[in-house]
C-alpha positions in Angstrom: 11.4 47.0 -85.5 14.6 45.4 -84.0 12.8 44.5 -80.8 10.0 42.9 -82.5 12.4 40.9 -84.7 14.3 39.8 -81.7 11.1 38.9 -80.0 9.9 36.9 -83.0 13.3 35.0 -83.0 13.0 34.2 -79.4 9.5 32.8 -79.7 10.5 30.9 -82.9 13.4 29.5 -81.0 11.4 28.5 -77.9 8.7 27.0 -80.1 11.5 25.0 -82.0 12.9 23.9 -78.7 9.7 22.6 -77.4 8.9 20.8 -80.7 12.2 19.3 -80.5 11.9 18.0 -76.9 11.2 14.3 -77.3 10.0 13.9 -73.8 6.8 15.7 -74.4 5.6 13.8 -77.5 4.4 10.5 -78.3 3.4 8.4 -81.5 1.2 5.5 -82.5 -0.2 3.8 -85.5 -3.7 2.2 -84.9 -3.5 -0.2 -87.7 -0.5 -1.8 -86.2 -1.7 -2.2 -82.5 -3.9 -5.3 -82.7 -1.0 -7.4 -84.2 2.0 -6.2 -82.3 4.4 -9.0 -81.2 8.1 -9.2 -80.6 8.7 -10.3 -84.2 7.3 -7.3 -85.8 7.7 -4.5 -83.0 11.0 -3.3 -84.7 9.1 -3.1 -88.1 6.3 -1.1 -86.2 9.0 1.4 -84.6 10.8 1.8 -88.1 7.8 3.4 -89.7 8.5 6.5 -91.4 5.9 8.6 -89.6 7.7 7.9 -86.2 9.5 11.0 -85.0 11.9 8.7 -82.7 13.2 6.8 -85.6 16.3 7.8 -87.3 16.1 7.0 -91.0 19.9 6.9 -91.4 20.4 4.0 -89.1 21.7 0.5 -89.9 18.1 -0.9 -89.6 17.0 1.1 -92.4 20.1 0.0 -94.6 19.4 -3.6 -93.8 15.7 -3.0 -94.5 16.5 -1.6 -97.8 19.0 -4.2 -98.9 16.7 -7.0 -97.6 19.4 -8.6 -95.3 19.0 -10.6 -92.3 18.8 -8.7 -88.8 22.0 -10.7 -87.8 24.1 -8.5 -89.8 23.7 -5.6 -87.6 26.5 -7.1 -85.3 28.9 -6.8 -88.2 28.2 -3.1 -88.9 29.1 0.1 -87.0 27.1 3.1 -86.4 23.5 4.0 -85.0 21.0 0.9 -84.5 17.8 -0.2 -82.7 17.4 -3.3 -80.9 14.5 -5.0 -78.8 15.8 -4.8 -75.3 12.8 -6.0 -73.4 9.3 -7.5 -74.3 6.3 -8.1 -72.0 3.5 -9.5 -74.1 1.1 -8.1 -75.1 1.4 -4.6 -73.7 5.0 -3.5 -73.0 8.0 -3.6 -75.4 11.3 -1.6 -74.8 13.4 -0.6 -77.8 17.0 0.8 -77.2 18.9 3.1 -79.6 22.6 2.6 -79.3 25.9 3.3 -81.4 27.9 0.2 -82.1 31.6 0.4 -82.3 32.3 -3.1 -82.8 30.7 -6.5 -82.3 31.3 -6.5 -78.4 31.3 -2.5 -77.8 28.2 -0.5 -77.8 27.1 2.8 -76.4 23.4 3.3 -75.3 22.0 6.6 -76.6 18.1 6.5 -75.7 15.5 4.0 -74.7 11.9 3.8 -75.9 9.0 2.0 -74.4 5.9 1.0 -76.2 2.8 0.8 -74.0 -0.4 -0.5 -75.6 1.0 0.4 -79.1 2.1 4.1 -78.1 5.6 4.9 -78.3 7.4 7.3 -75.7 10.9 8.1 -74.9 12.1 7.1 -71.7 13.5 10.2 -69.6 17.3 10.2 -69.1 18.8 10.6 -65.4 19.4 14.2 -65.8 15.7 15.1 -66.6 14.5 12.7 -63.7 16.8 14.4 -61.4 16.0 17.8 -62.7 12.3 17.4 -62.4 12.5 15.9 -58.8 14.8 18.8 -57.6 12.5 21.5 -59.0 9.5 19.9 -57.4 11.1 19.6 -54.1 12.5 23.1 -54.1 8.9 24.5 -55.0 7.4 22.5 -52.1 10.1 23.9 -49.7 9.7 27.4 -50.9 6.0 27.2 -50.4 6.5 25.9 -46.9 8.7 28.5 -45.9 6.4 31.2 -47.4 3.4 29.6 -45.3 5.5 29.7 -42.2 6.7 33.4 -42.9 3.1 34.4 -43.1 2.4 33.2 -39.3 5.5 35.1 -37.9 5.2 38.4 -36.0 7.6 40.9 -34.8 7.6 43.9 -32.3 10.5 46.0 -31.0 9.5 45.3 -27.4 8.4 41.8 -27.7 10.5 40.2 -30.2 9.3 37.4 -32.6 6.4 35.2 -32.1 4.0 33.0 -33.8 0.4 33.8 -34.3 -1.9 31.5 -36.1 -5.5 32.9 -35.0 -5.6 35.5 -37.4 -5.0 33.5 -40.2 -7.3 30.9 -39.2 -10.0 33.4 -38.6 -9.3 34.9 -42.1 -9.8 31.4 -43.7 -13.0 30.8 -41.7 -14.3 34.1 -42.9 -13.4 33.4 -46.5 -14.9 29.9 -46.4 -18.1 31.5 -44.9 -18.3 34.0 -47.6 -17.7 31.7 -50.3 -20.3 29.3 -49.1 -22.9 32.2 -48.7 -22.1 33.6 -52.2 -22.2 30.1 -53.8 -24.9 28.0 -52.4 -24.6 24.4 -53.6 -27.6 23.2 -55.4 -29.7 20.5 -53.9 -28.5 17.1 -55.0 -30.9 14.3 -55.7 -30.8 11.2 -53.5 -29.3 8.2 -54.8 -31.0 4.8 -55.1 -28.8 3.4 -52.4 -29.7 6.2 -50.0 -33.6 5.6 -50.8 -33.3 1.8 -50.2 -31.5 2.3 -46.8 -34.0 4.7 -45.6 -36.9 2.4 -46.6 -35.0 -0.4 -44.8 -34.7 1.7 -41.6 -38.4 2.7 -41.8 -39.3 -1.0 -42.1 -37.2 -1.9 -38.9 -38.7 1.0 -37.0 -42.3 -0.1 -38.0 -41.6 -3.7 -37.0 -40.4 -2.7 -33.6 -43.1 0.0 -33.0 -46.1 -1.4 -34.9 -49.2 1.1 -35.1 -52.3 0.4 -33.3 -55.5 -0.1 -35.5 -59.2 -0.2 -33.9 -61.6 -2.4 -35.9 -65.2 -1.2 -35.0 -68.0 -3.6 -35.5 -70.9 -3.4 -37.9 -73.2 -0.7 -36.9 -70.9 0.8 -34.1 -69.4 4.1 -34.2 -65.5 4.2 -34.5 -63.8 3.4 -31.2 -61.0 5.8 -30.3 -57.6 4.3 -30.0 -56.1 4.6 -26.6 -52.7 5.8 -26.6 -50.0 5.1 -24.3 -49.8 7.9 -21.6 -46.8 9.1 -20.3 -46.4 9.0 -16.2 -46.4 12.9 -16.3 -49.7 13.1 -18.1 -51.2 10.4 -15.9 -50.0 12.5 -12.9 -51.7 15.6 -14.4 -55.0 13.9 -15.0 -54.9 12.6 -11.2 -54.5 16.2 -10.0 -57.2 17.3 -12.2 -59.7 14.7 -10.8 -58.6 15.4 -7.1 -59.2 19.2 -7.8 -62.6 18.4 -9.3 -63.5 16.1 -6.3 -62.5 18.5 -3.7 -65.0 21.5 -4.1 -67.7 18.7 -4.0 -66.4 17.3 -0.7 -66.3 20.8 0.8 -69.7 21.5 -0.4 -71.1 18.2 1.3 -69.3 18.9 4.4 -70.6 22.5 4.7 -74.1 21.4 3.9 -74.2 18.8 6.7 -72.8 21.4 9.2 -75.7 23.8 7.9 -78.2 21.0 8.5 -77.0 20.3 12.0 -77.1 24.0 12.7 -80.7 24.2 11.7 -81.7 21.2 13.9 -83.2 21.9 17.4 -80.8 21.6 20.4 -82.3 18.0 21.6 -81.5 16.4 18.2 -78.0 17.9 18.2 -77.4 16.3 21.7 -78.5 13.1 20.5 -76.5 13.1 17.3 -73.4 14.0 19.5 -74.1 11.2 21.9 -74.5 8.6 19.1 -71.3 9.9 17.4 
């Protein structure tokens, strides 16, 4: 029971601390945003629903007594002033403690961007955040470097990056194999570019069409033959002509052998 009570108290304290942190909250009133100006921005900031506004400040006293804002210089205590205005989007309001007409102590700054009120972080919060971020990055870099280091009693220390890279590649291949990306539809820009490229190719290499006359059979289109194909056709024609020539020469020889010896002599003399 005691532990549960302590846990609940700790949770309650953490929740209250997170609620009290003004750097993590913002406030706005949509009814005021269209008509914000340097003349009424302090009235907008002094709305009772604004969590950044201190209702015990001198501005509230002047507002209740309907006095002029110039009376703030004659009072002491917490007050709000308009520090900077960049119409129509940026206004900076400062919370300060006035000790006298010439002595004031700044307490906090609030900036209003597009009607939304935020508290500006103080120097301690900025430095703390930057230091934590840098320390986290340095620690992650050391951890990454430590994963590549190797040690053996006989060899000592050395760096090895191949195993890590191979593991990463295997993990990527496994993830790609397990999760296949769905096919994406082509965009209008891609389709138009492809049509343009196809049109350019068609202009450079136009197709050939044969227009037959009336009553004639369609004429086959002669395609441009490559030099290799032409050489193969020449060889085929030579191979077809070769046996015919051999056959004719063998026929002439057989005819000469069938002729009588007198005619052979005459033919040899004539030749």
